[in-house]
GUMI-299143 format. One record per residue: x, y, z of N, C-alpha, C in turn. Coordinates in nm, 2 decimals, always signed. Each point is the difference from the previous one (the first is absolute). Example, Ala and Ser with C-alpha at 12.3 -4.5 7.8 and 13.67 -1.06 7.14 Angstrom:
! GUMI-299143
<<+1.32, -0.57, +0.78>, <-0.09, +0.12, +0.00>, <+0.09, +0.12, +0.00>>
<<-0.04, +0.11, -0.07>, <+0.09, +0.11, +0.00>, <-0.08, +0.11, +0.08>>
This chain:
! GUMI-299143
<<-3.71, -5.47, +0.31>, <+0.04, +0.14, +0.04>, <+0.07, +0.08, -0.13>>
<<-0.05, +0.12, -0.01>, <+0.05, +0.06, -0.12>, <+0.15, +0.05, +0.02>>
<<+0.07, -0.05, -0.11>, <+0.15, +0.03, -0.01>, <+0.01, +0.15, -0.02>>
<<+0.11, +0.07, +0.09>, <-0.01, +0.14, +0.00>, <+0.07, +0.04, -0.13>>
<<-0.03, +0.11, -0.06>, <+0.04, +0.05, -0.12>, <+0.14, +0.02, -0.01>>
<<+0.09, -0.04, -0.10>, <+0.14, +0.03, +0.01>, <+0.02, +0.13, -0.07>>
<<+0.06, +0.10, +0.08>, <+0.02, +0.13, -0.06>, <+0.16, +0.03, -0.02>>
<<+0.06, -0.07, +0.02>, <+0.15, +0.00, -0.02>, <+0.04, +0.07, -0.13>>
<<-0.05, -0.02, -0.10>, <+0.05, +0.07, -0.13>, <-0.02, +0.13, -0.01>>
<<-0.12, +0.06, +0.09>, <-0.04, +0.13, -0.01>, <+0.10, +0.10, +0.01>>
<<+0.12, -0.02, +0.09>, <+0.08, +0.10, +0.02>, <+0.10, +0.03, -0.12>>
<<+0.05, -0.13, -0.06>, <+0.07, +0.04, -0.13>, <-0.07, +0.04, -0.12>>
<<-0.14, -0.04, +0.00>, <-0.08, +0.07, -0.10>, <-0.02, +0.14, +0.02>>
<<-0.02, +0.04, +0.13>, <-0.02, +0.15, +0.03>, <+0.13, +0.09, -0.03>>
<<+0.11, -0.08, +0.03>, <+0.14, +0.08, -0.01>, <+0.04, +0.00, -0.16>>
<<-0.03, -0.11, -0.07>, <-0.01, +0.02, -0.15>, <-0.09, +0.11, -0.06>>
<<-0.12, +0.00, +0.05>, <-0.09, +0.12, -0.05>, <+0.06, +0.12, +0.04>>
<<+0.07, +0.05, +0.13>, <+0.05, +0.10, +0.03>, <+0.11, +0.04, -0.07>>
<<+0.09, -0.10, -0.04>, <+0.12, +0.02, -0.08>, <-0.03, +0.03, -0.16>>
<<-0.11, -0.05, -0.04>, <-0.05, +0.04, -0.14>, <-0.04, +0.13, +0.00>>
<<-0.08, +0.04, +0.10>, <-0.05, +0.15, +0.02>, <+0.11, +0.09, +0.00>>
<<+0.09, -0.03, +0.09>, <+0.11, +0.09, +0.00>, <+0.10, +0.00, -0.15>>
<<-0.01, -0.10, -0.07>, <+0.07, -0.01, -0.10>, <-0.08, +0.09, -0.11>>
<<-0.13, -0.01, +0.02>, <-0.07, +0.08, -0.11>, <-0.01, +0.15, +0.04>>
<<+0.03, +0.01, +0.13>, <+0.01, +0.15, +0.03>, <+0.13, +0.05, -0.06>>
<<+0.11, -0.09, +0.02>, <+0.13, +0.05, -0.02>, <+0.01, +0.01, -0.16>>
<<-0.07, -0.07, -0.08>, <+0.00, +0.00, -0.14>, <-0.08, +0.13, -0.05>>
<<-0.11, +0.04, +0.07>, <-0.07, +0.10, -0.02>, <+0.09, +0.13, +0.02>>
<<+0.07, -0.01, +0.13>, <+0.10, +0.12, +0.02>, <+0.11, +0.03, -0.11>>
<<+0.05, -0.10, -0.04>, <+0.09, +0.02, -0.10>, <-0.03, +0.05, -0.13>>
<<-0.13, -0.06, -0.03>, <-0.06, +0.02, -0.14>, <-0.07, +0.16, -0.01>>
<<-0.03, +0.06, +0.15>, <-0.06, +0.14, +0.00>, <+0.11, +0.08, -0.08>>
<<-0.06, +0.09, -0.07>, <+0.10, +0.09, -0.06>, <+0.05, +0.10, +0.10>>
<<+0.13, +0.03, -0.01>, <+0.07, +0.10, +0.09>, <-0.01, +0.14, -0.07>>
<<-0.03, +0.12, +0.09>, <+0.01, +0.12, -0.05>, <+0.12, +0.03, -0.05>>
<<+0.03, +0.07, -0.12>, <+0.12, +0.03, -0.06>, <+0.09, +0.09, +0.09>>
<<+0.12, -0.01, -0.02>, <+0.08, +0.07, +0.11>, <-0.01, +0.16, -0.06>>
<<+0.00, +0.08, +0.09>, <-0.01, +0.14, +0.02>, <+0.12, +0.08, +0.05>>
<<+0.05, +0.10, -0.09>, <+0.11, +0.08, +0.05>, <-0.05, +0.15, +0.01>>
<<+0.00, +0.05, +0.11>, <-0.03, +0.15, +0.02>, <+0.11, +0.09, -0.01>>
<<+0.00, +0.08, -0.09>, <+0.12, +0.09, -0.04>, <-0.05, +0.15, +0.01>>
<<+0.12, +0.08, +0.02>, <-0.04, +0.14, -0.01>, <+0.07, +0.05, -0.14>>
<<+0.05, +0.12, +0.00>, <+0.06, +0.07, -0.13>, <+0.13, -0.10, -0.05>>
<<-0.02, -0.02, -0.13>, <+0.13, -0.09, -0.04>, <+0.09, +0.11, -0.04>>
<<-0.03, +0.12, -0.02>, <+0.11, +0.12, -0.03>, <+0.08, +0.02, +0.14>>
<<-0.05, +0.02, +0.11>, <+0.04, +0.06, +0.12>, <+0.04, -0.11, +0.12>>
<<-0.08, -0.13, -0.02>, <+0.03, -0.09, +0.12>, <+0.08, -0.10, -0.02>>
<<+0.11, +0.01, +0.08>, <+0.13, -0.10, +0.00>, <-0.06, -0.12, +0.07>>
<<-0.09, +0.00, +0.11>, <-0.06, -0.12, +0.06>, <-0.08, -0.07, -0.11>>
<<-0.08, +0.07, -0.07>, <-0.11, -0.08, -0.07>, <+0.11, -0.06, -0.13>>
<<+0.09, +0.03, -0.05>, <+0.08, -0.04, -0.09>, <+0.08, -0.11, +0.06>>
<<+0.03, -0.02, +0.12>, <+0.08, -0.10, +0.08>, <-0.11, -0.10, -0.01>>
<<-0.12, +0.02, +0.03>, <-0.11, -0.12, +0.04>, <-0.03, -0.05, -0.13>>
<<-0.03, +0.08, -0.11>, <-0.03, -0.05, -0.12>, <+0.12, -0.10, -0.06>>
<<+0.12, +0.04, +0.02>, <+0.10, -0.08, -0.04>, <+0.02, -0.13, +0.06>>
<<-0.03, +0.01, +0.13>, <+0.01, -0.13, +0.07>, <-0.11, -0.11, -0.07>>
<<-0.11, +0.07, -0.02>, <-0.11, -0.11, -0.02>, <+0.03, -0.03, -0.17>>
<<+0.07, +0.07, -0.07>, <+0.05, -0.03, -0.14>, <+0.12, -0.10, +0.01>>
<<+0.07, +0.02, +0.09>, <+0.10, -0.10, +0.01>, <-0.02, -0.12, +0.06>>
<<-0.11, +0.00, +0.06>, <-0.05, -0.13, +0.06>, <-0.11, -0.08, -0.10>>
<<-0.03, +0.07, -0.10>, <-0.07, -0.05, -0.09>, <-0.17, +0.00, +0.04>>
<<-0.03, +0.08, +0.07>, <-0.15, +0.00, +0.05>, <-0.07, +0.10, -0.07>>
<<-0.10, -0.03, -0.08>, <-0.08, +0.08, -0.07>, <-0.11, +0.06, +0.07>>
<<+0.00, +0.14, +0.01>, <-0.07, +0.08, +0.09>, <-0.09, +0.09, -0.06>>
<<-0.13, +0.01, +0.03>, <-0.09, +0.13, -0.03>, <+0.04, +0.13, +0.06>>
<<+0.07, +0.09, -0.06>, <+0.05, +0.15, +0.06>, <-0.11, +0.06, +0.04>>
<<-0.03, +0.06, +0.12>, <-0.08, +0.08, +0.08>, <+0.07, +0.13, +0.00>>
<<-0.02, +0.12, -0.07>, <+0.08, +0.12, +0.02>, <-0.09, +0.09, +0.10>>
<<+0.10, +0.04, +0.10>, <-0.06, +0.10, +0.08>, <+0.06, +0.14, -0.03>>
<<-0.09, +0.11, -0.02>, <+0.00, +0.11, -0.06>, <+0.09, +0.09, +0.08>>
<<+0.11, +0.09, -0.04>, <+0.07, +0.06, +0.10>, <-0.08, +0.10, +0.07>>
<<-0.11, +0.05, -0.06>, <-0.11, +0.06, +0.07>, <-0.05, -0.04, +0.15>>
<<+0.01, -0.14, +0.02>, <-0.03, -0.06, +0.11>, <+0.10, +0.05, +0.11>>
<<-0.06, +0.06, +0.11>, <+0.07, +0.06, +0.10>, <+0.11, -0.09, +0.06>>
<<-0.02, -0.13, +0.01>, <+0.11, -0.08, +0.07>, <+0.09, -0.04, -0.10>>
<<-0.01, -0.02, -0.13>, <+0.08, -0.03, -0.11>, <+0.10, +0.13, -0.01>>
<<-0.06, +0.12, +0.00>, <+0.08, +0.11, -0.01>, <+0.10, +0.02, +0.12>>
<<-0.03, -0.02, +0.10>, <+0.06, +0.01, +0.11>, <+0.12, -0.09, +0.01>>
<<-0.02, -0.13, -0.08>, <+0.10, -0.10, +0.00>, <+0.11, +0.04, -0.09>>
<<-0.06, +0.06, -0.11>, <+0.12, +0.03, -0.13>, <+0.07, +0.13, +0.04>>
<<-0.05, +0.09, +0.10>, <+0.05, +0.13, +0.04>, <+0.08, -0.03, +0.13>>
<<+0.02, -0.13, +0.04>, <+0.07, -0.02, +0.13>, <-0.03, +0.03, +0.10>>
<<-0.16, +0.03, +0.02>, <-0.05, +0.06, +0.14>, <-0.09, -0.10, +0.05>>
<<+0.00, -0.12, -0.03>, <-0.08, -0.10, +0.05>, <+0.11, -0.10, +0.09>>
<<-0.06, -0.02, +0.15>, <+0.07, -0.09, +0.07>, <+0.03, -0.14, -0.03>>
<<-0.08, -0.05, -0.10>, <+0.03, -0.13, -0.07>, <-0.04, -0.01, -0.14>>
<<+0.05, -0.12, -0.08>, <-0.05, +0.00, -0.11>, <-0.10, -0.13, -0.03>>
<<-0.11, +0.04, -0.05>, <-0.10, -0.11, -0.01>, <-0.04, -0.03, -0.13>>
<<+0.07, +0.05, -0.11>, <-0.02, -0.02, -0.14>, <+0.16, -0.01, -0.04>>
<<+0.05, -0.10, -0.09>, <-0.12, -0.11, -0.04>, <-0.05, -0.09, +0.10>>
<<-0.11, -0.07, -0.04>, <-0.07, -0.09, +0.07>, <-0.01, -0.13, -0.08>>
<<+0.01, -0.12, +0.03>, <-0.01, -0.11, -0.08>, <-0.14, -0.08, +0.05>>
<<-0.10, -0.03, -0.06>, <-0.08, -0.10, +0.03>, <+0.02, -0.13, -0.07>>
<<+0.00, -0.10, +0.08>, <+0.03, -0.13, -0.06>, <-0.06, -0.09, +0.07>>
<<-0.09, -0.09, -0.04>, <-0.08, -0.11, +0.03>, <-0.04, +0.04, +0.16>>
<<-0.08, +0.09, +0.01>, <-0.06, +0.04, +0.11>, <+0.07, +0.08, +0.11>>
<<+0.13, +0.03, -0.05>, <+0.11, +0.07, +0.09>, <+0.02, +0.13, -0.02>>
<<+0.03, +0.11, +0.07>, <+0.03, +0.11, -0.04>, <+0.14, +0.03, +0.06>>
<<+0.10, +0.04, -0.08>, <+0.13, +0.02, +0.05>, <+0.05, +0.14, -0.06>>
<<+0.04, +0.09, +0.09>, <+0.06, +0.11, -0.02>, <+0.14, +0.03, +0.03>>
<<+0.06, +0.09, -0.02>, <+0.15, +0.02, +0.02>, <+0.08, -0.10, -0.09>>
<<+0.10, +0.08, -0.10>, <+0.07, -0.07, -0.09>, <+0.08, -0.13, +0.06>>
<<+0.04, +0.02, +0.12>, <+0.09, -0.09, +0.03>, <-0.08, -0.15, +0.03>>
<<-0.13, +0.03, +0.07>, <-0.09, -0.10, +0.02>, <-0.06, -0.06, -0.11>>
<<-0.01, +0.08, -0.09>, <-0.03, -0.06, -0.16>, <+0.10, -0.10, -0.03>>
<<+0.13, +0.05, -0.01>, <+0.10, -0.06, -0.06>, <+0.01, -0.13, +0.08>>
<<+0.00, +0.00, +0.11>, <+0.02, -0.11, +0.09>, <-0.13, -0.11, -0.02>>
<<-0.10, +0.06, -0.01>, <-0.12, -0.09, -0.03>, <+0.01, -0.06, -0.14>>
<<+0.04, +0.07, -0.09>, <+0.03, -0.05, -0.14>, <+0.10, -0.11, -0.01>>
<<+0.11, +0.04, +0.08>, <+0.12, -0.10, +0.00>, <-0.05, -0.13, +0.05>>
<<-0.09, +0.00, +0.09>, <-0.04, -0.12, +0.09>, <-0.11, -0.08, -0.10>>
<<-0.08, +0.07, -0.06>, <-0.10, -0.05, -0.09>, <+0.05, -0.06, -0.14>>
<<+0.11, +0.07, -0.05>, <+0.06, -0.03, -0.13>, <+0.13, -0.01, +0.01>>
<<+0.05, -0.11, +0.07>, <+0.15, +0.00, +0.04>, <+0.08, -0.04, -0.14>>
<<-0.08, -0.04, -0.11>, <+0.08, -0.05, -0.12>, <+0.05, +0.15, -0.08>>
<<-0.07, +0.11, +0.05>, <+0.02, +0.11, -0.07>, <+0.14, +0.07, +0.03>>
<<+0.05, -0.04, +0.11>, <+0.14, +0.04, +0.05>, <-0.01, +0.14, +0.06>>
<<-0.10, +0.05, +0.06>, <+0.01, +0.13, +0.05>, <+0.11, +0.03, +0.11>>
<<+0.03, -0.13, +0.07>, <+0.12, +0.00, +0.11>, <+0.08, -0.10, -0.06>>
<<+0.14, +0.04, +0.01>, <+0.10, -0.09, -0.04>, <+0.01, -0.15, +0.06>>
<<+0.02, -0.11, -0.07>, <-0.02, -0.14, +0.08>, <+0.13, +0.00, +0.09>>
<<+0.10, +0.05, -0.01>, <+0.13, +0.00, +0.10>, <-0.05, +0.07, +0.12>>
<<+0.02, -0.07, +0.12>, <-0.02, +0.06, +0.13>, <+0.05, +0.15, +0.03>>
<<+0.14, +0.00, -0.04>, <+0.08, +0.13, +0.02>, <-0.06, +0.10, -0.09>>
<<-0.02, -0.03, -0.13>, <-0.04, +0.09, -0.11>, <-0.16, +0.06, +0.06>>
<<-0.06, -0.10, +0.04>, <-0.14, +0.03, +0.05>, <-0.01, +0.12, +0.10>>
<<+0.08, -0.06, +0.11>, <+0.01, +0.10, +0.12>, <+0.05, +0.14, -0.05>>
<<+0.10, +0.01, -0.08>, <+0.03, +0.13, -0.05>, <-0.11, +0.07, -0.09>>
<<-0.08, -0.08, -0.07>, <-0.09, +0.06, -0.09>, <-0.11, +0.07, +0.11>>
<<-0.05, -0.07, +0.10>, <-0.09, +0.05, +0.08>, <+0.05, +0.12, +0.08>>
<<+0.14, -0.01, +0.01>, <+0.04, +0.12, +0.09>, <+0.01, +0.12, -0.09>>
<<+0.03, -0.01, -0.13>, <+0.02, +0.12, -0.07>, <-0.14, +0.03, -0.04>>
<<-0.10, -0.09, -0.01>, <-0.13, +0.06, -0.04>, <-0.05, +0.08, +0.14>>
<<+0.01, -0.05, +0.12>, <-0.02, +0.06, +0.12>, <+0.05, +0.16, -0.03>>
<<+0.12, +0.00, -0.01>, <+0.08, +0.12, +0.01>, <-0.08, +0.11, -0.10>>
<<-0.04, -0.02, -0.13>, <-0.03, +0.08, -0.09>, <-0.17, +0.04, +0.05>>
<<-0.05, -0.11, +0.07>, <-0.13, +0.02, +0.04>, <-0.01, +0.09, +0.13>>
<<+0.09, +0.02, +0.09>, <+0.01, +0.06, +0.12>, <+0.08, +0.12, -0.01>>
<<+0.10, +0.02, -0.09>, <+0.09, +0.10, -0.02>, <+0.01, +0.09, -0.10>>
<<+0.12, +0.07, -0.01>, <-0.01, +0.08, -0.11>, <-0.10, +0.15, -0.02>>
<<-0.03, +0.04, +0.12>, <-0.12, +0.10, +0.01>, <+0.05, +0.12, -0.09>>
<<+0.15, +0.04, +0.02>, <+0.03, +0.12, -0.07>, <+0.00, -0.02, -0.16>>
<<+0.01, -0.10, -0.03>, <-0.02, -0.05, -0.14>, <-0.14, +0.04, -0.06>>
<<-0.08, -0.08, +0.07>, <-0.14, -0.01, -0.01>, <-0.06, +0.15, -0.01>>
<<+0.04, +0.09, +0.11>, <-0.07, +0.13, -0.02>, <+0.09, +0.09, -0.10>>
<<+0.12, -0.01, -0.02>, <+0.09, +0.09, -0.09>, <-0.04, -0.03, -0.16>>
<<+0.00, -0.14, -0.02>, <-0.03, -0.04, -0.14>, <-0.12, -0.07, -0.03>>
<<-0.13, +0.04, +0.02>, <-0.12, -0.10, -0.01>, <+0.00, -0.06, -0.13>>
<<-0.07, -0.11, -0.01>, <-0.02, -0.07, -0.13>, <-0.09, +0.08, -0.08>>
<<+0.04, +0.02, -0.13>, <-0.07, +0.08, -0.10>, <+0.04, -0.05, -0.14>>
<<-0.06, -0.09, -0.06>, <+0.03, -0.07, -0.12>, <+0.00, +0.09, -0.10>>
<<-0.08, +0.10, +0.00>, <-0.03, +0.08, -0.10>, <+0.11, +0.12, -0.03>>
<<+0.06, +0.05, +0.12>, <+0.07, +0.11, -0.02>, <+0.17, -0.04, -0.01>>
<<+0.06, +0.07, -0.06>, <+0.16, +0.00, +0.00>, <+0.05, +0.16, +0.03>>
<<+0.08, -0.02, +0.13>, <+0.08, +0.11, +0.04>, <+0.14, -0.01, -0.04>>
<<+0.04, +0.08, -0.07>, <+0.16, +0.00, -0.03>, <+0.05, +0.08, +0.09>>
<<+0.15, -0.04, +0.01>, <+0.09, +0.06, +0.10>, <-0.07, +0.03, +0.14>>
<<-0.08, -0.09, +0.04>, <-0.07, +0.00, +0.13>, <+0.11, -0.02, +0.13>>
<<-0.01, +0.10, +0.08>, <+0.11, -0.01, +0.13>, <-0.07, -0.09, +0.09>>
<<+0.08, -0.08, +0.03>, <-0.03, -0.10, +0.12>, <+0.07, +0.04, +0.12>>
<<-0.07, +0.03, +0.10>, <+0.05, +0.06, +0.12>, <+0.08, -0.13, +0.09>>
<<+0.07, +0.03, +0.10>, <+0.09, -0.09, +0.08>, <-0.08, -0.10, +0.06>>
<<-0.11, +0.01, +0.07>, <-0.07, -0.12, +0.06>, <-0.03, -0.09, -0.13>>
<<-0.09, +0.05, -0.09>, <-0.04, -0.10, -0.11>, <+0.11, -0.07, -0.08>>
<<+0.12, +0.09, +0.00>, <+0.11, -0.07, -0.06>, <+0.06, -0.11, +0.09>>
<<+0.00, -0.01, +0.12>, <+0.05, -0.07, +0.11>, <-0.11, -0.14, -0.04>>
<<-0.12, +0.03, -0.01>, <-0.10, -0.12, -0.03>, <+0.05, -0.07, -0.13>>
<<+0.02, +0.07, -0.08>, <+0.04, -0.04, -0.15>, <+0.14, -0.08, +0.03>>
<<+0.07, +0.01, +0.05>, <+0.15, -0.04, +0.01>, <-0.03, -0.13, +0.06>>
<<-0.08, -0.01, +0.11>, <-0.03, -0.11, +0.07>, <-0.07, -0.11, -0.10>>
<<-0.08, +0.05, -0.08>, <-0.07, -0.09, -0.08>, <+0.10, -0.05, -0.11>>
<<+0.07, +0.11, -0.04>, <+0.10, -0.06, -0.13>, <+0.10, -0.13, +0.08>>
<<+0.02, +0.02, +0.12>, <+0.10, -0.11, +0.07>, <-0.08, -0.11, +0.02>>
<<-0.13, +0.00, +0.03>, <-0.09, -0.14, +0.01>, <+0.02, -0.06, -0.16>>
<<-0.05, +0.08, -0.08>, <+0.01, -0.05, -0.14>, <+0.13, -0.06, -0.05>>
<<+0.09, +0.06, +0.04>, <+0.14, -0.03, -0.04>, <+0.04, -0.13, +0.06>>
<<-0.03, -0.02, +0.14>, <+0.03, -0.13, +0.08>, <-0.07, -0.11, -0.07>>
<<-0.12, +0.02, -0.03>, <-0.10, -0.11, -0.03>, <+0.03, -0.05, -0.15>>
<<+0.04, +0.10, -0.10>, <+0.03, -0.05, -0.11>, <+0.15, -0.07, -0.02>>
<<+0.09, +0.05, +0.10>, <+0.12, -0.07, +0.00>, <-0.01, -0.13, +0.05>>
<<-0.10, -0.03, +0.10>, <+0.01, -0.12, +0.03>, <-0.10, -0.09, -0.08>>
<<-0.10, +0.04, -0.08>, <-0.08, -0.09, -0.08>, <+0.03, +0.01, -0.15>>
<<+0.09, +0.08, -0.04>, <+0.03, +0.02, -0.13>, <-0.10, +0.07, -0.10>>
<<-0.12, +0.04, +0.06>, <-0.10, +0.07, -0.08>, <-0.07, -0.10, -0.08>>
<<-0.09, +0.05, -0.09>, <-0.02, +0.14, -0.03>, <-0.08, +0.07, +0.11>>
<<-0.09, -0.08, +0.08>, <-0.06, +0.05, +0.11>, <+0.06, +0.00, +0.13>>
<<-0.04, +0.05, +0.11>, <+0.08, +0.00, +0.12>, <+0.02, -0.14, +0.04>>
<<-0.09, -0.08, -0.01>, <+0.04, -0.15, +0.04>, <+0.00, -0.09, -0.11>>
<<+0.07, +0.06, -0.11>, <+0.00, -0.07, -0.13>, <-0.13, -0.01, -0.07>>
<<-0.10, -0.07, +0.06>, <-0.14, +0.00, -0.05>, <-0.08, +0.10, +0.05>>
<<-0.11, +0.03, -0.06>, <-0.10, +0.10, +0.05>, <-0.04, -0.04, +0.13>>
<<+0.00, +0.09, +0.10>, <-0.06, -0.03, +0.13>, <-0.06, +0.12, +0.05>>
<<-0.04, -0.03, +0.13>, <-0.08, +0.12, +0.06>, <+0.06, +0.13, +0.02>>
<<+0.15, -0.01, +0.00>, <+0.08, +0.10, +0.02>, <+0.00, +0.08, -0.12>>
<<+0.00, -0.04, -0.13>, <+0.00, +0.07, -0.10>, <-0.13, +0.08, -0.02>>
<<-0.11, -0.05, +0.05>, <-0.13, +0.07, +0.01>, <+0.00, +0.12, +0.10>>
<<+0.07, -0.03, +0.11>, <+0.00, +0.10, +0.11>, <+0.09, +0.13, -0.05>>
<<+0.10, -0.03, -0.09>, <+0.08, +0.10, -0.03>, <-0.01, +0.08, -0.14>>
<<-0.12, -0.08, -0.07>, <+0.00, +0.05, -0.12>, <-0.05, +0.14, +0.02>>
<<-0.08, +0.05, +0.07>, <-0.04, +0.16, +0.01>, <+0.14, +0.10, +0.01>>
<<+0.09, -0.05, +0.07>, <+0.11, +0.07, +0.03>, <+0.07, +0.03, -0.16>>
<<+0.00, -0.11, -0.09>, <+0.06, +0.02, -0.12>, <-0.08, +0.10, -0.08>>
<<-0.13, +0.01, +0.01>, <-0.07, +0.10, -0.08>, <+0.02, +0.14, +0.07>>
<<+0.04, +0.01, +0.12>, <+0.05, +0.12, +0.06>, <+0.12, +0.07, -0.05>>
<<+0.09, -0.10, -0.03>, <+0.13, +0.02, -0.06>, <+0.00, +0.08, -0.13>>
<<-0.10, -0.07, -0.06>, <-0.04, +0.07, -0.14>, <-0.08, +0.11, +0.00>>
<<-0.09, +0.02, +0.07>, <-0.08, +0.13, +0.02>, <+0.09, +0.12, +0.03>>
<<+0.10, -0.02, +0.10>, <+0.07, +0.10, +0.06>, <+0.13, +0.01, -0.08>>
<<+0.05, -0.08, -0.10>, <+0.12, +0.02, -0.07>, <+0.09, -0.02, +0.10>>
<<+0.00, -0.12, +0.09>, <+0.10, -0.01, +0.08>, <+0.12, -0.09, -0.07>>
<<+0.12, +0.04, +0.04>, <+0.11, -0.08, -0.06>, <-0.01, -0.14, +0.05>>
<<+0.01, -0.09, -0.07>, <+0.03, -0.15, +0.05>, <+0.13, -0.04, -0.01>>
<<+0.05, -0.07, +0.10>, <+0.13, -0.07, -0.02>, <+0.03, -0.09, -0.10>>
<<+0.07, +0.01, -0.08>, <+0.03, -0.09, -0.12>, <-0.02, -0.13, +0.00>>
<<+0.03, -0.07, +0.11>, <-0.02, -0.11, +0.06>, <-0.12, -0.05, +0.02>>
<<-0.11, +0.12, +0.00>, <-0.16, -0.06, +0.05>, <-0.07, +0.04, -0.12>>
<<+0.06, +0.05, -0.11>, <-0.08, +0.05, -0.12>, <-0.10, -0.10, -0.06>>
<<+0.09, -0.13, -0.02>, <-0.07, -0.13, -0.06>, <-0.12, -0.02, +0.09>>
<<+0.02, -0.01, +0.12>, <-0.12, -0.05, +0.11>, <-0.12, +0.09, -0.02>>
<<+0.03, +0.14, -0.02>, <-0.10, +0.09, -0.02>, <-0.05, -0.02, -0.14>>
<<+0.05, -0.02, -0.08>, <-0.07, -0.03, -0.15>, <-0.06, -0.12, +0.01>>
<<+0.03, -0.10, +0.08>, <-0.06, -0.13, -0.01>, <-0.12, +0.02, +0.07>>
<<-0.01, +0.07, +0.11>, <-0.13, +0.04, +0.06>, <-0.09, +0.07, -0.08>>
<<+0.05, +0.10, -0.08>, <-0.10, +0.10, -0.06>, <-0.04, -0.10, -0.13>>
<<+0.07, -0.08, -0.05>, <-0.02, -0.07, -0.14>, <-0.10, -0.13, +0.04>>
<<-0.04, -0.03, +0.12>, <-0.08, -0.11, +0.04>, <-0.15, +0.02, -0.08>>
<<-0.06, -0.08, -0.08>, <-0.13, +0.01, -0.05>, <-0.10, +0.05, +0.10>>
<<+0.03, -0.05, +0.11>, <-0.11, +0.05, +0.11>, <+0.01, +0.16, +0.03>>
<<+0.13, +0.04, +0.00>, <+0.01, +0.14, +0.02>, <-0.03, +0.09, -0.11>>
<<+0.03, -0.05, -0.11>, <-0.06, +0.06, -0.11>, <-0.14, +0.02, -0.02>>
<<-0.09, -0.11, +0.02>, <-0.13, +0.01, +0.03>, <-0.05, +0.09, +0.09>>
<<+0.03, +0.00, +0.13>, <-0.01, +0.09, +0.11>, <+0.01, +0.14, -0.05>>
<<+0.10, +0.03, -0.05>, <+0.03, +0.16, -0.03>, <-0.07, +0.03, -0.12>>
<<-0.05, -0.08, -0.10>, <-0.08, +0.04, -0.10>, <-0.14, +0.05, +0.05>>
<<-0.03, -0.10, +0.10>, <-0.14, +0.03, +0.07>, <+0.02, +0.12, +0.08>>
<<+0.09, +0.04, +0.08>, <+0.04, +0.12, +0.07>, <-0.01, +0.11, -0.08>>
<<+0.05, -0.02, -0.13>, <+0.00, +0.14, -0.08>, <-0.14, +0.05, -0.05>>
<<-0.08, -0.12, +0.01>, <-0.13, +0.02, -0.06>, <-0.10, +0.04, +0.13>>
<<+0.04, +0.00, +0.09>, <-0.08, +0.04, +0.13>, <-0.04, +0.16, +0.00>>
<<-0.13, +0.02, +0.01>, <-0.01, +0.14, +0.00>, <+0.01, +0.07, +0.13>>
<<+0.00, -0.06, +0.10>, <+0.01, +0.07, +0.14>, <+0.15, +0.03, +0.02>>
<<+0.00, +0.15, +0.06>, <+0.13, +0.05, +0.02>, <-0.02, +0.06, +0.15>>
<<+0.12, +0.00, +0.07>, <+0.01, +0.06, +0.12>, <+0.08, +0.13, -0.02>>
<<-0.06, +0.12, +0.03>, <+0.08, +0.12, -0.03>, <+0.13, +0.01, +0.08>>
<<+0.01, -0.07, +0.10>, <+0.10, +0.03, +0.12>, <+0.14, -0.08, -0.06>>
<<-0.03, -0.11, -0.09>, <+0.11, -0.07, -0.05>, <+0.04, +0.05, -0.15>>
<<-0.11, +0.07, -0.09>, <+0.05, +0.05, -0.10>, <+0.03, +0.14, -0.01>>
<<+0.05, +0.04, +0.10>, <+0.06, +0.14, -0.02>, <+0.16, +0.01, -0.02>>
<<+0.05, +0.10, -0.04>, <+0.15, +0.00, -0.06>, <+0.07, +0.02, +0.13>>
<<+0.09, -0.10, +0.03>, <+0.10, +0.01, +0.11>, <+0.10, +0.11, -0.01>>
């Protein structure tokens, strides 16, 4: 009688083959080059949101290909003139994902690059950082409309009306409290998401010749002297695009 063929080793062999194939696929996936990160921006001269998004990627150490959206683009123009229901630029493309809205970009970068310190390590400081970032993200509408970002322009003795002044006083209070707790030179000691979010306010103070409280002058100088800010401003001054609505004499 013929002895039945023993097939016992077949399962382990098949399992090993499957594992080898899966490992090969995994290695192939790792070795496949990823598309470079891309950051979609609008005007460097006028867009506070593009400045924030760009600073966040710089703080995180993420090199990005910059894709400029012309101010002639209807959606971009509406965002710059505060006529859009939402802000879709800047937008970050990274490893197959698209992330828009600067708070979402900041949180994503903090998650992907924790060593960059976009969020403070201390839980209480981290909660405060998120809170004040949310406040500048969703509030201060009077300041936005009365003192639009314009890095090229300088308005001496510009009159700030009461609603915008109230926004400024609240921002000064935020800065003062954070610096008192952290000791500076940045809002949470080291550079964080908060400094990127409030950097456009510092440029507004300079553009419209707003008197800065003496105890906050050093912080404003620190922000304006960051290499990233200097590079952004140099590029903004070289931009050919202009929005007549922002380049009028107030």
